[in-house]
N, CA and C atoms as an extended XYZ file, in Angstrom:
606
Properties=species:S:1:pos:R:3:atomname:S:1:resname:S:1:resid:I:1 pbc="F F F"
N        38.758     -129.389      -30.487 N   UNK     1
C        39.876     -129.120      -29.612 CA  UNK     1
C        39.883     -130.101      -28.427 C   UNK     1
N        41.062     -130.654      -28.104 N   UNK     2
C        41.143     -131.592      -27.010 CA  UNK     2
C        40.963     -130.907      -25.668 C   UNK     2
N        40.308     -131.575      -24.751 N   UNK     3
C        40.133     -131.029      -23.409 CA  UNK     3
C        41.508     -130.942      -22.720 C   UNK     3
N        41.612     -129.953      -21.887 N   UNK     4
C        42.898     -129.789      -21.155 CA  UNK     4
C        42.960     -130.830      -20.048 C   UNK     4
N        44.155     -131.356      -19.804 N   UNK     5
C        44.374     -132.217      -18.694 CA  UNK     5
C        44.561     -131.375      -17.438 C   UNK     5
N        44.516     -132.042      -16.287 N   UNK     6
C        44.761     -131.318      -15.015 CA  UNK     6
C        46.162     -130.635      -15.074 C   UNK     6
N        47.127     -131.328      -15.620 N   UNK     7
C        48.459     -130.747      -15.674 CA  UNK     7
C        48.536     -129.556      -16.646 C   UNK     7
N        47.772     -129.612      -17.692 N   UNK     8
C        47.688     -128.480      -18.635 CA  UNK     8
C        47.199     -127.232      -17.915 C   UNK     8
N        46.160     -127.411      -17.100 N   UNK     9
C        45.628     -126.258      -16.333 CA  UNK     9
C        46.637     -125.748      -15.375 C   UNK     9
N        47.296     -126.652      -14.621 N   UNK    10
C        48.272     -126.195      -13.637 CA  UNK    10
C        49.428     -125.481      -14.285 C   UNK    10
N        49.965     -126.071      -15.343 N   UNK    11
C        51.110     -125.463      -16.009 CA  UNK    11
C        50.727     -124.078      -16.638 C   UNK    11
N        49.611     -124.038      -17.286 N   UNK    12
C        49.172     -122.833      -17.947 CA  UNK    12
C        48.841     -121.685      -16.990 C   UNK    12
N        48.128     -122.050      -15.915 N   UNK    13
C        47.752     -121.010      -14.940 CA  UNK    13
C        48.974     -120.524      -14.118 C   UNK    13
N        49.843     -121.471      -13.817 N   UNK    14
C        51.089     -121.032      -13.118 CA  UNK    14
C        51.923     -120.127      -13.997 C   UNK    14
N        51.813     -120.275      -15.325 N   UNK    15
C        52.538     -119.408      -16.240 CA  UNK    15
C        51.742     -118.183      -16.642 C   UNK    15
N        50.554     -118.002      -16.025 N   UNK    16
C        49.688     -116.873      -16.354 CA  UNK    16
C        49.350     -116.818      -17.830 C   UNK    16
N        49.064     -117.929      -18.417 N   UNK    17
C        48.673     -117.972      -19.824 CA  UNK    17
C        47.339     -117.224      -20.017 C   UNK    17
N        47.341     -116.124      -20.790 N   UNK    18
C        46.130     -115.316      -20.910 CA  UNK    18
C        44.956     -116.076      -21.491 C   UNK    18
N        45.179     -116.907      -22.464 N   UNK    19
C        44.109     -117.648      -23.073 CA  UNK    19
C        43.452     -118.616      -22.070 C   UNK    19
N        44.315     -119.275      -21.228 N   UNK    20
C        43.777     -120.250      -20.283 CA  UNK    20
C        43.050     -119.510      -19.134 C   UNK    20
N        43.593     -118.337      -18.747 N   UNK    21
C        42.919     -117.556      -17.744 CA  UNK    21
C        41.535     -117.139      -18.190 C   UNK    21
N        41.420     -116.727      -19.464 N   UNK    22
C        40.134     -116.322      -20.000 CA  UNK    22
C        39.185     -117.493      -20.087 C   UNK    22
N        39.737     -118.659      -20.458 N   UNK    23
C        38.918     -119.849      -20.551 CA  UNK    23
C        38.381     -120.259      -19.183 C   UNK    23
N        39.238     -120.186      -18.186 N   UNK    24
C        38.801     -120.510      -16.818 CA  UNK    24
C        37.684     -119.542      -16.399 C   UNK    24
N        37.897     -118.273      -16.632 N   UNK    25
C        36.872     -117.256      -16.294 CA  UNK    25
C        35.523     -117.585      -16.975 C   UNK    25
N        35.596     -117.906      -18.276 N   UNK    26
C        34.360     -118.162      -19.044 CA  UNK    26
C        33.655     -119.405      -18.524 C   UNK    26
N        34.423     -120.445      -18.213 N   UNK    27
C        33.818     -121.679      -17.672 CA  UNK    27
C        33.147     -121.412      -16.320 C   UNK    27
N        33.839     -120.694      -15.451 N   UNK    28
C        33.284     -120.412      -14.147 CA  UNK    28
C        32.049     -119.506      -14.246 C   UNK    28
N        32.099     -118.519      -15.178 N   UNK    29
C        30.931     -117.637      -15.327 CA  UNK    29
C        29.696     -118.450      -15.767 C   UNK    29
N        29.883     -119.330      -16.763 N   UNK    30
C        28.740     -120.138      -17.180 CA  UNK    30
C        28.249     -121.030      -16.042 C   UNK    30
N        29.199     -121.575      -15.264 N   UNK    31
C        28.824     -122.411      -14.119 CA  UNK    31
C        28.012     -121.644      -13.103 C   UNK    31
N        28.373     -120.392      -12.862 N   UNK    32
C        27.644     -119.598      -11.884 CA  UNK    32
C        26.247     -119.201      -12.378 C   UNK    32
N        26.136     -118.976      -13.683 N   UNK    33
C        24.785     -118.686      -14.258 CA  UNK    33
C        23.880     -119.884      -14.013 C   UNK    33
N        24.412     -121.070      -14.221 N   UNK    34
C        23.605     -122.292      -14.004 CA  UNK    34
C        23.330     -122.561      -12.555 C   UNK    34
N        24.355     -122.391      -11.711 N   UNK    35
C        24.215     -122.741      -10.298 CA  UNK    35
C        23.322     -121.796       -9.503 C   UNK    35
N        23.274     -120.550       -9.917 N   UNK    36
C        22.561     -119.545       -9.084 CA  UNK    36
C        21.354     -118.939       -9.800 C   UNK    36
N        20.911     -119.523      -10.906 N   UNK    37
C        19.768     -118.936      -11.599 CA  UNK    37
C        18.520     -118.921      -10.745 C   UNK    37
N        18.394     -119.859       -9.842 N   UNK    38
C        17.180     -119.881       -8.964 CA  UNK    38
C        17.371     -119.131       -7.649 C   UNK    38
N        18.611     -118.626       -7.413 N   UNK    39
C        18.894     -117.974       -6.154 CA  UNK    39
C        19.126     -116.478       -6.284 C   UNK    39
N        19.340     -116.026       -7.498 N   UNK    40
C        19.595     -114.605       -7.756 CA  UNK    40
C        18.577     -114.062       -8.748 C   UNK    40
N        18.088     -112.851       -8.498 N   UNK    41
C        17.119     -112.231       -9.394 CA  UNK    41
C        17.652     -112.191      -10.799 C   UNK    41
N        16.795     -112.455      -11.773 N   UNK    42
C        17.213     -112.578      -13.186 CA  UNK    42
C        17.973     -111.355      -13.661 C   UNK    42
N        17.501     -110.138      -13.286 N   UNK    43
C        18.177     -108.935      -13.752 CA  UNK    43
C        19.551     -108.719      -13.102 C   UNK    43
N        19.828     -109.428      -12.062 N   UNK    44
C        21.118     -109.277      -11.365 CA  UNK    44
C        22.041     -110.460      -11.648 C   UNK    44
N        21.516     -111.500      -12.291 N   UNK    45
C        22.289     -112.727      -12.373 CA  UNK    45
C        23.551     -112.535      -13.184 C   UNK    45
N        23.479     -111.873      -14.326 N   UNK    46
C        24.694     -111.711      -15.168 CA  UNK    46
C        25.827     -111.024      -14.405 C   UNK    46
N        25.476     -109.934      -13.714 N   UNK    47
C        26.504     -109.201      -12.975 CA  UNK    47
C        27.041     -110.009      -11.813 C   UNK    47
N        26.150     -110.772      -11.179 N   UNK    48
C        26.545     -111.641      -10.068 CA  UNK    48
C        27.516     -112.691      -10.562 C   UNK    48
N        27.174     -113.382      -11.671 N   UNK    49
C        28.022     -114.463      -12.218 CA  UNK    49
C        29.386     -113.915      -12.637 C   UNK    49
N        29.387     -112.719      -13.246 N   UNK    50
C        30.639     -112.114      -13.634 CA  UNK    50
C        31.514     -111.765      -12.419 C   UNK    50
N        30.928     -111.214      -11.399 N   UNK    51
C        31.686     -110.867      -10.197 CA  UNK    51
C        32.250     -112.111       -9.534 C   UNK    51
N        31.428     -113.160       -9.386 N   UNK    52
C        31.901     -114.384       -8.748 CA  UNK    52
C        32.955     -115.064       -9.553 C   UNK    52
N        32.816     -115.027      -10.868 N   UNK    53
C        33.843     -115.641      -11.752 CA  UNK    53
C        35.175     -114.917      -11.576 C   UNK    53
N        35.145     -113.611      -11.550 N   UNK    54
C        36.384     -112.847      -11.360 CA  UNK    54
C        37.066     -113.152      -10.004 C   UNK    54
N        36.212     -113.130       -8.938 N   UNK    55
C        36.762     -113.441       -7.625 CA  UNK    55
C        37.357     -114.858       -7.596 C   UNK    55
N        36.609     -115.800       -8.225 N   UNK    56
C        36.999     -117.188       -8.131 CA  UNK    56
C        38.271     -117.487       -8.913 C   UNK    56
N        38.481     -116.816      -10.032 N   UNK    57
C        39.730     -116.993      -10.794 CA  UNK    57
C        40.929     -116.628       -9.886 C   UNK    57
N        40.807     -115.519       -9.179 N   UNK    58
C        41.865     -115.105       -8.280 CA  UNK    58
C        42.092     -116.124       -7.141 C   UNK    58
N        40.979     -116.657       -6.607 N   UNK    59
C        41.076     -117.659       -5.527 CA  UNK    59
C        41.749     -118.930       -6.070 C   UNK    59
N        41.346     -119.338       -7.257 N   UNK    60
C        41.979     -120.532       -7.832 CA  UNK    60
C        43.459     -120.337       -7.994 C   UNK    60
N        43.863     -119.188       -8.518 N   UNK    61
C        45.286     -118.931       -8.709 CA  UNK    61
C        46.033     -118.903       -7.353 C   UNK    61
N        45.361     -118.394       -6.317 N   UNK    62
C        46.026     -118.345       -5.014 CA  UNK    62
C        46.139     -119.737       -4.344 C   UNK    62
N        45.328     -120.688       -4.847 N   UNK    63
C        45.324     -122.017       -4.210 CA  UNK    63
C        45.712     -123.162       -5.139 C   UNK    63
N        46.409     -122.819       -6.195 N   UNK    64
C        46.784     -123.865       -7.153 CA  UNK    64
C        47.597     -124.970       -6.488 C   UNK    64
N        48.422     -124.587       -5.479 N   UNK    65
C        49.305     -125.607       -4.854 CA  UNK    65
C        48.483     -126.577       -3.997 C   UNK    65
N        47.231     -126.249       -3.714 N   UNK    66
C        46.425     -127.143       -2.883 CA  UNK    66
C        45.682     -128.178       -3.735 C   UNK    66
N        45.647     -128.015       -5.038 N   UNK    67
C        44.964     -128.970       -5.911 CA  UNK    67
C        45.696     -130.291       -5.915 C   UNK    67
N        44.988     -131.384       -5.540 N   UNK    68
C        45.624     -132.684       -5.375 CA  UNK    68
C        45.305     -133.655       -6.493 C   UNK    68
N        44.549     -133.220       -7.467 N   UNK    69
C        44.283     -134.101       -8.612 CA  UNK    69
C        43.252     -135.226       -8.332 C   UNK    69
N        42.508     -135.082       -7.269 N   UNK    70
C        41.533     -136.157       -6.987 CA  UNK    70
C        40.262     -136.042       -7.840 C   UNK    70
N        40.103     -134.899       -8.495 N   UNK    71
C        38.998     -134.723       -9.424 CA  UNK    71
C        39.537     -133.939      -10.640 C   UNK    71
N        38.624     -133.693      -11.582 N   UNK    72
C        39.056     -132.849      -12.703 CA  UNK    72
C        39.290     -131.437      -12.220 C   UNK    72
N        40.244     -130.794      -12.825 N   UNK    73
C        40.602     -129.413      -12.350 CA  UNK    73
C        39.419     -128.458      -12.377 C   UNK    73
N        38.600     -128.533      -13.415 N   UNK    74
C        37.473     -127.614      -13.539 CA  UNK    74
C        36.409     -127.948      -12.476 C   UNK    74
N        36.286     -129.191      -12.108 N   UNK    75
C        35.339     -129.550      -11.025 CA  UNK    75
C        35.788     -128.925       -9.737 C   UNK    75
N        37.063     -128.982       -9.448 N   UNK    76
C        37.640     -128.366       -8.275 CA  UNK    76
C        37.461     -126.870       -8.261 C   UNK    76
N        37.775     -126.245       -9.384 N   UNK    77
C        37.675     -124.791       -9.530 CA  UNK    77
C        36.202     -124.336       -9.368 C   UNK    77
N        35.275     -125.108       -9.937 N   UNK    78
C        33.854     -124.764       -9.881 CA  UNK    78
C        33.375     -124.833       -8.432 C   UNK    78
N        33.835     -125.789       -7.675 N   UNK    79
C        33.448     -125.868       -6.261 CA  UNK    79
C        33.904     -124.639       -5.528 C   UNK    79
N        35.087     -124.170       -5.820 N   UNK    80
C        35.559     -122.928       -5.207 CA  UNK    80
C        34.621     -121.760       -5.548 C   UNK    80
N        34.221     -121.696       -6.825 N   UNK    81
C        33.348     -120.643       -7.289 CA  UNK    81
C        31.971     -120.695       -6.609 C   UNK    81
N        31.422     -121.918       -6.466 N   UNK    82
C        30.107     -122.071       -5.839 CA  UNK    82
C        30.197     -121.650       -4.384 C   UNK    82
N        31.242     -122.048       -3.681 N   UNK    83
C        31.414     -121.604       -2.276 CA  UNK    83
C        31.513     -120.095       -2.179 C   UNK    83
N        32.261     -119.519       -3.131 N   UNK    84
C        32.362     -118.041       -3.153 CA  UNK    84
C        31.016     -117.386       -3.399 C   UNK    84
N        30.233     -117.934       -4.303 N   UNK    85
C        28.940     -117.391       -4.572 CA  UNK    85
C        27.978     -117.477       -3.378 C   UNK    85
N        27.975     -118.650       -2.749 N   UNK    86
C        27.141     -118.830       -1.568 CA  UNK    86
C        27.514     -117.881       -0.461 C   UNK    86
N        28.813     -117.712       -0.250 N   UNK    87
C        29.285     -116.780        0.752 CA  UNK    87
C        28.865     -115.343        0.416 C   UNK    87
N        28.940     -114.960       -0.822 N   UNK    88
C        28.506     -113.624       -1.232 CA  UNK    88
C        27.038     -113.428       -0.972 C   UNK    88
N        26.238     -114.382       -1.289 N   UNK    89
C        24.806     -114.276       -1.059 CA  UNK    89
C        24.502     -114.147        0.459 C   UNK    89
N        25.209     -114.967        1.236 N   UNK    90
C        25.008     -114.909        2.711 CA  UNK    90
C        25.373     -113.544        3.241 C   UNK    90
N        26.502     -112.995        2.779 N   UNK    91
C        26.929     -111.678        3.236 CA  UNK    91
C        25.959     -110.600        2.786 C   UNK    91
N        25.480     -110.720        1.552 N   UNK    92
C        24.559     -109.708        1.027 CA  UNK    92
C        23.297     -109.567        1.884 C   UNK    92
N        22.791     -110.693        2.387 N   UNK    93
C        21.598     -110.649        3.241 CA  UNK    93
C        21.824     -109.879        4.535 C   UNK    93
N        23.081     -109.739        4.935 N   UNK    94
C        23.383     -109.079        6.189 CA  UNK    94
C        23.855     -107.644        6.088 C   UNK    94
N        24.113     -107.177        4.910 N   UNK    95
C        24.703     -105.841        4.750 CA  UNK    95
C        23.843     -104.737        5.293 C   UNK    95
N        22.527     -104.907        5.137 N   UNK    96
C        21.622     -103.853        5.583 CA  UNK    96
C        20.937     -104.152        6.925 C   UNK    96
N        21.430     -105.148        7.609 N   UNK    97
C        20.781     -105.579        8.871 CA  UNK    97
C        21.645     -105.150       10.064 C   UNK    97
N        21.005     -104.648       11.093 N   UNK    98
C        21.664     -104.233       12.269 CA  UNK    98
C        21.620     -105.328       13.338 C   UNK    98
N        22.768     -105.631       13.918 N   UNK    99
C        22.799     -106.650       14.946 CA  UNK    99
C        21.924     -106.247       16.154 C   UNK    99
N        21.985     -104.957       16.510 N   UNK   100
C        21.217     -104.502       17.635 CA  UNK   100
C        19.710     -104.731       17.404 C   UNK   100
N        19.249     -104.354       16.214 N   UNK   101
C        17.848     -104.575       15.875 CA  UNK   101
C        17.453     -106.018       15.866 C   UNK   101
N        18.397     -106.836       15.354 N   UNK   102
C        18.153     -108.258       15.263 CA  UNK   102
C        18.049     -108.882       16.648 C   UNK   102
N        18.959     -108.501       17.532 N   UNK   103
C        18.992     -109.070       18.877 CA  UNK   103
C        17.789     -108.634       19.691 C   UNK   103
N        17.168     -107.498       19.310 N   UNK   104
C        15.947     -107.070       19.993 CA  UNK   104
C        14.781     -108.061       19.753 C   UNK   104
N        14.850     -108.768       18.570 N   UNK   105
C        13.801     -109.710       18.254 CA  UNK   105
C        14.026     -111.058       18.911 C   UNK   105
N        15.294     -111.354       19.249 N   UNK   106
C        15.609     -112.635       19.821 CA  UNK   106
C        16.843     -112.527       20.687 C   UNK   106
N        16.699     -112.400       22.001 N   UNK   107
C        17.800     -112.129       22.886 CA  UNK   107
C        18.263     -113.408       23.637 C   UNK   107
N        17.600     -114.472       23.408 N   UNK   108
C        17.896     -115.657       24.172 CA  UNK   108
C        18.228     -116.841       23.310 C   UNK   108
N        18.875     -117.814       23.910 N   UNK   109
C        19.220     -119.090       23.253 CA  UNK   109
C        18.007     -119.961       23.356 C   UNK   109
N        17.705     -120.719       22.317 N   UNK   110
C        16.590     -121.641       22.391 CA  UNK   110
C        16.878     -122.931       21.614 C   UNK   110
N        16.320     -124.018       22.082 N   UNK   111
C        16.350     -125.261       21.377 CA  UNK   111
C        14.945     -125.833       21.498 C   UNK   111
N        14.451     -126.466       20.434 N   UNK   112
C        13.073     -127.004       20.561 CA  UNK   112
C        12.992     -128.171       21.505 C   UNK   112
N        11.965     -128.117       22.358 N   UNK   113
C        11.680     -129.300       23.249 CA  UNK   113
C        11.106     -130.376       22.294 C   UNK   113
N        11.705     -131.539       22.406 N   UNK   114
C        11.309     -132.622       21.505 CA  UNK   114
C         9.954     -133.191       21.809 C   UNK   114
N         9.079     -133.272       20.784 N   UNK   115
C         7.784     -133.785       20.948 CA  UNK   115
C         7.767     -135.268       21.373 C   UNK   115
N         8.815     -135.975       20.898 N   UNK   116
C         8.844     -137.408       21.152 CA  UNK   116
C         9.374     -137.700       22.587 C   UNK   116
N         9.900     -136.689       23.242 N   UNK   117
C        10.445     -136.919       24.592 CA  UNK   117
C         9.325     -137.177       25.596 C   UNK   117
N         9.669     -137.912       26.657 N   UNK   118
C         8.687     -138.135       27.730 CA  UNK   118
C         8.489     -136.834       28.489 C   UNK   118
N         7.391     -136.719       29.273 N   UNK   119
C         7.168     -135.497       30.048 CA  UNK   119
C         8.356     -135.161       30.952 C   UNK   119
N         8.997     -136.191       31.505 N   UNK   120
C        10.145     -135.946       32.347 CA  UNK   120
C        11.324     -135.355       31.547 C   UNK   120
N        11.533     -135.922       30.407 N   UNK   121
C        12.602     -135.430       29.533 CA  UNK   121
C        12.320     -134.019       29.066 C   UNK   121
N        11.113     -133.687       28.781 N   UNK   122
C        10.737     -132.329       28.328 CA  UNK   122
C        10.996     -131.336       29.474 C   UNK   122
N        10.688     -131.739       30.692 N   UNK   123
C        10.983     -130.854       31.835 CA  UNK   123
C        12.501     -130.620       31.963 C   UNK   123
N        13.272     -131.666       31.768 N   UNK   124
C        14.735     -131.533       31.856 CA  UNK   124
C        15.212     -130.645       30.736 C   UNK   124
N        14.655     -130.758       29.532 N   UNK   125
C        15.046     -129.900       28.432 CA  UNK   125
C        14.724     -128.450       28.734 C   UNK   125
N        13.526     -128.187       29.230 N   UNK   126
C        13.122     -126.841       29.568 CA  UNK   126
C        14.035     -126.233       30.654 C   UNK   126
N        14.393     -127.050       31.641 N   UNK   127
C        15.310     -126.596       32.661 CA  UNK   127
C        16.669     -126.243       32.108 C   UNK   127
N        17.160     -127.082       31.191 N   UNK   128
C        18.484     -126.849       30.572 CA  UNK   128
C        18.457     -125.525       29.787 C   UNK   128
N        17.401     -125.321       29.038 N   UNK   129
C        17.303     -124.079       28.232 CA  UNK   129
C        17.235     -122.865       29.169 C   UNK   129
N        16.426     -122.993       30.219 N   UNK   130
C        16.343     -121.866       31.190 CA  UNK   130
C        17.668     -121.575       31.853 C   UNK   130
N        18.416     -122.605       32.215 N   UNK   131
C        19.678     -122.393       32.896 CA  UNK   131
C        20.711     -121.745       31.953 C   UNK   131
N        20.728     -122.192       30.675 N   UNK   132
C        21.648     -121.628       29.712 CA  UNK   132
C        21.322     -120.159       29.458 C   UNK   132
N        20.060     -119.829       29.343 N   UNK   133
C        19.676     -118.414       29.141 CA  UNK   133
C        19.987     -117.582       30.367 C   UNK   133
N        19.879     -118.197       31.567 N   UNK   134
C        20.165     -117.458       32.784 CA  UNK   134
C        21.652     -116.993       32.782 C   UNK   134
N        22.549     -117.915       32.480 N   UNK   135
C        23.976     -117.583       32.530 CA  UNK   135
C        24.340     -116.639       31.368 C   UNK   135
N        23.676     -116.809       30.203 N   UNK   136
C        23.967     -115.895       29.098 CA  UNK   136
C        23.546     -114.480       29.482 C   UNK   136
N        22.372     -114.346       30.076 N   UNK   137
C        21.821     -113.021       30.432 CA  UNK   137
C        22.551     -112.383       31.601 C   UNK   137
N        22.886     -113.165       32.631 N   UNK   138
C        23.413     -112.601       33.860 CA  UNK   138
C        24.937     -112.583       33.937 C   UNK   138
N        25.603     -113.511       33.257 N   UNK   139
C        27.039     -113.693       33.512 CA  UNK   139
C        27.935     -113.297       32.356 C   UNK   139
N        27.394     -113.049       31.185 N   UNK   140
C        28.220     -112.613       30.074 CA  UNK   140
C        28.212     -111.093       29.981 C   UNK   140
N        29.250     -110.524       29.484 N   UNK   141
C        29.268     -109.080       29.241 CA  UNK   141
C        28.371     -108.820       28.007 C   UNK   141
N        28.009     -107.533       27.820 N   UNK   142
C        27.171     -107.174       26.671 CA  UNK   142
C        27.898     -107.528       25.378 C   UNK   142
N        29.211     -107.304       25.353 N   UNK   143
C        30.024     -107.639       24.174 CA  UNK   143
C        29.986     -109.125       23.866 C   UNK   143
N        30.147     -109.923       24.925 N   UNK   144
C        30.157     -111.366       24.740 CA  UNK   144
C        28.772     -111.872       24.297 C   UNK   144
N        27.722     -111.306       24.896 N   UNK   145
C        26.352     -111.726       24.567 CA  UNK   145
C        26.029     -111.388       23.147 C   UNK   145
N        26.435     -110.204       22.676 N   UNK   146
C        26.166     -109.809       21.302 CA  UNK   146
C        26.866     -110.747       20.316 C   UNK   146
N        28.104     -111.007       20.553 N   UNK   147
C        28.876     -111.879       19.638 CA  UNK   147
C        28.313     -113.326       19.649 C   UNK   147
N        28.084     -113.829       20.834 N   UNK   148
C        27.618     -115.209       20.942 CA  UNK   148
C        26.252     -115.427       20.313 C   UNK   148
N        25.302     -114.548       20.643 N   UNK   149
C        23.962     -114.715       20.098 CA  UNK   149
C        23.932     -114.461       18.563 C   UNK   149
N        24.689     -113.474       18.137 N   UNK   150
C        24.705     -113.137       16.694 CA  UNK   150
C        25.215     -114.283       15.856 C   UNK   150
N        26.291     -114.932       16.343 N   UNK   151
C        26.900     -115.997       15.540 CA  UNK   151
C        26.243     -117.320       15.769 C   UNK   151
N        25.948     -117.661       16.976 N   UNK   152
C        25.420     -119.015       17.249 CA  UNK   152
C        23.917     -119.140       17.009 C   UNK   152
N        23.147     -118.065       17.246 N   UNK   153
C        21.734     -118.149       17.070 CA  UNK   153
C        21.272     -117.572       15.728 C   UNK   153
N        21.767     -116.384       15.407 N   UNK   154
C        21.324     -115.751       14.193 CA  UNK   154
C        22.187     -116.073       12.962 C   UNK   154
N        23.302     -116.812       13.218 N   UNK   155
C        24.154     -117.277       12.136 CA  UNK   155
C        24.717     -116.122       11.286 C   UNK   155
N        25.020     -115.010       11.940 N   UNK   156
C        25.566     -113.844       11.214 CA  UNK   156
C        27.011     -114.189       10.838 C   UNK   156
N        27.460     -113.800        9.625 N   UNK   157
C        28.841     -114.001        9.248 CA  UNK   157
C        29.775     -113.264       10.188 C   UNK   157
N        30.913     -113.857       10.487 N   UNK   158
C        31.811     -113.266       11.490 CA  UNK   158
C        32.344     -111.908       11.018 C   UNK   158
N        32.483     -111.715        9.707 N   UNK   159
C        32.935     -110.423        9.225 CA  UNK   159
C        31.903     -109.324        9.493 C   UNK   159
N        30.614     -109.676        9.431 N   UNK   160
C        29.568     -108.726        9.717 CA  UNK   160
C        29.561     -108.365       11.178 C   UNK   160
N        29.699     -109.377       12.037 N   UNK   161
C        29.726     -109.154       13.487 CA  UNK   161
C        30.950     -108.257       13.820 C   UNK   161
N        32.078     -108.564       13.259 N   UNK   162
C        33.285     -107.775       13.541 CA  UNK   162
C        33.062     -106.305       13.127 C   UNK   162
N        32.515     -106.110       11.928 N   UNK   163
C        32.291     -104.778       11.397 CA  UNK   163
C        31.311     -103.975       12.285 C   UNK   163
N        30.189     -104.581       12.651 N   UNK   164
C        29.197     -103.896       13.410 CA  UNK   164
C        29.588     -103.664       14.862 C   UNK   164
N        30.448     -104.559       15.399 N   UNK   165
C        30.942     -104.370       16.747 CA  UNK   165
C        32.160     -103.458       16.801 C   UNK   165
N        32.697     -103.157       15.617 N   UNK   166
C        33.861     -102.217       15.553 CA  UNK   166
C        35.143     -102.858       16.027 C   UNK   166
N        35.281     -104.178       15.825 N   UNK   167
C        36.495     -104.877       16.251 CA  UNK   167
C        36.945     -105.796       15.047 C   UNK   167
N        38.141     -106.360       15.236 N   UNK   168
C        38.688     -107.197       14.186 CA  UNK   168
C        38.021     -108.581       14.226 C   UNK   168
N        38.227     -109.331       13.133 N   UNK   169
C        37.734     -110.711       13.052 CA  UNK   169
C        38.381     -111.524       14.216 C   UNK   169
N        39.689     -111.379       14.395 N   UNK   170
C        40.358     -112.123       15.478 CA  UNK   170
C        39.818     -111.755       16.839 C   UNK   170
N        39.460     -110.491       16.988 N   UNK   171
C        38.924     -110.051       18.264 CA  UNK   171
C        37.574     -110.723       18.545 C   UNK   171
N        36.784     -110.947       17.499 N   UNK   172
C        35.500     -111.632       17.659 CA  UNK   172
C        35.768     -113.046       18.119 C   UNK   172
N        36.729     -113.704       17.519 N   UNK   173
C        37.062     -115.081       17.947 CA  UNK   173
C        37.446     -115.077       19.451 C   UNK   173
N        38.168     -114.076       19.862 N   UNK   174
C        38.608     -113.970       21.269 CA  UNK   174
C        37.413     -113.757       22.171 C   UNK   174
N        36.491     -112.887       21.745 N   UNK   175
C        35.285     -112.634       22.553 CA  UNK   175
C        34.466     -113.914       22.685 C   UNK   175
N        34.273     -114.646       21.563 N   UNK   176
C        33.522     -115.907       21.639 CA  UNK   176
C        34.240     -116.914       22.553 C   UNK   176
N        35.549     -117.008       22.422 N   UNK   177
C        36.317     -117.920       23.260 CA  UNK   177
C        36.144     -117.605       24.745 C   UNK   177
N        36.292     -116.308       25.075 N   UNK   178
C        36.121     -115.889       26.454 CA  UNK   178
C        34.648     -116.114       26.947 C   UNK   178
N        33.703     -115.916       26.081 N   UNK   179
C        32.299     -116.131       26.448 CA  UNK   179
C        32.039     -117.604       26.762 C   UNK   179
N        32.598     -118.495       25.971 N   UNK   180
C        32.394     -119.921       26.225 CA  UNK   180
C        33.060     -120.334       27.543 C   UNK   180
N        34.245     -119.804       27.787 N   UNK   181
C        34.901     -120.109       29.071 CA  UNK   181
C        34.075     -119.621       30.248 C   UNK   181
N        33.542     -118.403       30.113 N   UNK   182
C        32.722     -117.875       31.219 CA  UNK   182
C        31.432     -118.673       31.382 C   UNK   182
N        30.817     -119.095       30.295 N   UNK   183
C        29.619     -119.914       30.378 CA  UNK   183
C        29.940     -121.218       31.131 C   UNK   183
N        31.069     -121.806       30.795 N   UNK   184
C        31.448     -123.077       31.407 CA  UNK   184
C        31.647     -122.895       32.918 C   UNK   184
N        32.320     -121.818       33.300 N   UNK   185
C        32.527     -121.553       34.729 CA  UNK   185
C        31.213     -121.265       35.441 C   UNK   185
N        30.380     -120.472       34.801 N   UNK   186
C        29.107     -120.127       35.414 CA  UNK   186
C        28.190     -121.318       35.609 C   UNK   186
N        28.182     -122.168       34.635 N   UNK   187
C        27.376     -123.409       34.753 CA  UNK   187
C        27.915     -124.296       35.857 C   UNK   187
N        29.244     -124.377       35.952 N   UNK   188
C        29.892     -125.211       36.987 CA  UNK   188
C        29.511     -124.690       38.366 C   UNK   188
N        29.494     -123.387       38.540 N   UNK   189
C        29.142     -122.812       39.865 CA  UNK   189
C        27.685     -123.178       40.245 C   UNK   189
N        26.860     -123.383       39.267 N   UNK   190
C        25.456     -123.731       39.500 CA  UNK   190
C        25.243     -125.257       39.524 C   UNK   190
N        26.357     -125.975       39.399 N   UNK   191
C        26.260     -127.430       39.459 CA  UNK   191
C        25.930     -128.085       38.141 C   UNK   191
N        26.213     -127.375       37.045 N   UNK   192
C        25.928     -127.927       35.702 CA  UNK   192
C        27.228     -127.987       34.899 C   UNK   192
N        27.179     -128.737       33.832 N   UNK   193
C        28.268     -128.775       32.856 CA  UNK   193
C        27.674     -128.611       31.477 C   UNK   193
N        28.474     -128.269       30.491 N   UNK   194
C        27.988     -128.205       29.115 CA  UNK   194
C        27.395     -129.547       28.688 C   UNK   194
N        28.101     -130.639       29.007 N   UNK   195
C        27.578     -131.983       28.649 CA  UNK   195
C        26.255     -132.236       29.346 C   UNK   195
N        26.194     -131.829       30.609 N   UNK   196
C        24.957     -132.034       31.345 CA  UNK   196
C        23.780     -131.242       30.771 C   UNK   196
N        24.051     -130.039       30.345 N   UNK   197
C        23.054     -129.177       29.769 CA  UNK   197
C        22.495     -129.802       28.463 C   UNK   197
N        23.397     -130.380       27.676 N   UNK   198
C        23.016     -130.919       26.383 CA  UNK   198
C        22.431     -132.326       26.462 C   UNK   198
N        22.723     -133.000       27.600 N   UNK   199
C        22.334     -134.443       27.709 CA  UNK   199
C        20.833     -134.658       27.484 C   UNK   199
N        19.946     -133.813       28.005 N   UNK   200
C        18.494     -134.110       27.787 CA  UNK   200
C        18.079     -134.069       26.294 C   UNK   200
N        18.906     -133.465       25.435 N   UNK   201
C        18.565     -133.393       24.024 CA  UNK   201
C        19.190     -134.503       23.192 C   UNK   201
N        19.963     -135.363       23.858 N   UNK   202
C        20.700     -136.423       23.120 CA  UNK   202
C        19.971     -137.765       23.203 C   UNK   202
């Protein structure tokens, strides 16, 4: 059987061709088995690959108009599936974790002092870290501190932060935006700027 062209895929999927939909699902499922065999427990891999393949077929259908033909269609679709799988794994690690418990283990911002820096530069770096933690601790609201530390330090998915804080995703963006503005103002009052804080690390 001849391989489908990019246009074959677009025409068939836009027409909801059942055979082509099943073929896409099967290709993506096999791809997920190969891509995640080292990342997912063997007994869970089949179910994981099936779930990601189903999700990814829907995402591909929703984004057909964005395909620009710069690669083979299946290469493009597989990239969508891999991103979906990675996102699912990332979210899975957070489902049973509490932000409050997590923040108890690490409440402050930190950056490693560079070993290669001169003693003077290391002192400047330590001062910058101290100042940033001071304004985070003293000048941000509890809401802002939770959102900022969870996302920027602990790399929690924004959906998890929104769910555990009991607010919407857009509200989390607003909290982060307001926190950054307040940090900037607080640093300015103390004679610092964001650029100045980061300069010793550059």
